[in-house]
Each structure stands twice: as C-alpha cells, then as structure tokens.
N, C-alpha and C positions, 0 to 999 in steps of 0.2 A: 310831027314828032309826038305830040300827046296822044294822037290816035294810035300810033304804033305801040306805045307803052300800054295803052288800054287793051289793045288786041293781045299783046304778049301776056299781060296779067290774066285776061280771060282764058287764053290758051293754057296757061299754067294751072288755073283753077279747074278747067275741064280735065286735064291730065290727072290731077290729084283725085278728082271725083271718080274717074275711071279706074285708077289704081286701087282706091279703097273698095270698090265693088269687086275687083279681081281678088283682093285679099279676103273678102267675105266668102267668095266662091271657094278659095283655097281652104278656109276654115271648114266649110261644109264638106269638102271632099276628105279632109282629115278626119272628121267625125265619122264618115262612112267607112273609113279604113279600119276601124276598131275590129280586131279579130277575136278578142276574148269574150265569150258569151257571158251574159248576166242571168243569174237564177235568183228568183225571189222565193224565200221560205217564210211561212207565216205561223204565228202562234197567238191565239186569242180566240175568244168566243163572243165578243160584243158586236152588235150589229154595225156600228160605225167603223170599227176596226175591219170587219169583213168587207164593207164598202170600200175602205181605203185600200185594202189588199187587192180587191178586184180591179179598181181603177189603176193602181200601180202596175199590176200584172199586165193589163191591157196596154198601158203606155210604154212599158219596158219592151213588150213584144213588138210594138210598132217602131220604136227607136233603136232596136237592138239588131244591127245588121251583121252580127258576128256569125261565123261558121260554127254551127252547133256540134260538129264532129271533133272539135278541139277538146283536149283533156283539161286544160286549165280553165277555171271558171271564177268570175267575180260572183260573190253571193251577197244578197241583201237579206239580212235577217230582220224581219219586222215582227215586233211583239206589241200587242195592244191590250188594254183593259179599260173598263168603264171608269170614267173620272169620278162619278158618284154612283155607287152600286144601287142606291135606292131610286135613282133617275137615270136609267141606262141610255136614254135617247138624247141626253143633253150634250155629252161630249165623251171623248176617250183620250187617254194618254197613250202615247206611242213611243217606242224606242226602236231605233234603226242602227244596225251594225253592218259595216261593209267589210268583207273578208275576201281573200284571194286564195283559192286552192289550186296548186299547180298540177295535181293529179288526184284521182279518187283514192281515198284512204291516206293521203299525206296530211301533215299538219298544215293548218291554214294560217296565212298571214292576217293578223288583225290590222285593219287599215285605219278606219275612222268610225265615229259613232255620232248619233244625233238623237234628240228627244224633244217632244213637244206635245201639244194638245190639238186635237182635231175635232171639229164639230160637223154636223151634217151639211152645213153650208160651205165648209172649207175642204171637203174631201178631195176635190179635183185640184185645188190650189196646192195642198200639201203633197199630193201625188206628183204634180209637176215639179215641185221643189225637190223631192227625193230623186226624180229622174235627172234633173239638172245637176244635183250633187253627185249622182252616179257617173254622169259624163265627166265631171271634174276629177273624181276619184280614179276612174279608169285611165284618164289622161295622165294623172300624176303618178300612178303606181303601175302603169302598163309595162314599164321596163322590167318588172319582176318576171313577166312571162317571156322568157328568153327566146322563144321560138318566133317572136315578132320580127 
C-alpha cells in the first residue's frame, strides 16, 4: 500500500515537471510569434553610449523575429550623455523611451520610459535589461497593433 502511494506521488511529480517544461516551450513560441518589428534610434556622442547602442542594436536584431515589412513599429529611443564631462570614460547616463508607431507619419503612442547609469563594465548587462524590458513592453502593448 505504501509502495503504491509512493509510486503515485512520484508519477504526479513527473507529470508536473513535464508540464512545466511544456509551458516553458509555449512561452518561447509566444515570444517567437511577435510580429511588430523593433527599431532602435540613438542620440548621443559619448563612447560608452555608442557602445551601449551598438550592443543593444545587435541584441535586438538577434531577438527580433518580426516581419520587417509591417508598417507598425515599436521604437526604442536611446539618448546618452557623459556622466562627468571632464572624465568621459567613467560612465554615461542614459534615457530610454519606448513608443509605438502604427504607420509612417502617424502620431506615436508613448508607452514607457527608463533611465539609468551605464559604465564600461555594465554595457552588456544594461543592453540585456533593455531587451528584456522591450519584450515586456511589446507583450503588454502589442494589442495596439490591430493587425495581429
């Protein structure tokens, strides 16, 4: 009797483990279904900001499975400046704004914003954080693109 209860418990545990991996696979497929492209625009002339933009652009291009022929676009507006103008290699301040344009020339939806400080050591970490936030923004506001 105890052996059958143990077996039943182990079988239920195995089913739960398999279902959680199936849910993770569903989440990955949902991420791949995003159809609205993401465009990064940059304003700034500091070296750390340029490195952040370059890293962000590369990561967005890798994680952006959208069809580029679509008219609607999420825009990431990145602006950077040296934190200390007398020491430009120490750090930069950045501001990020996410918008959604449903068509070229139309008024854009202002979605969210973020700001922070980036150092040469944290460029990739900050770029990853912005990409992650972009995925969340596109999931939250994707319903505005009515062609989905």
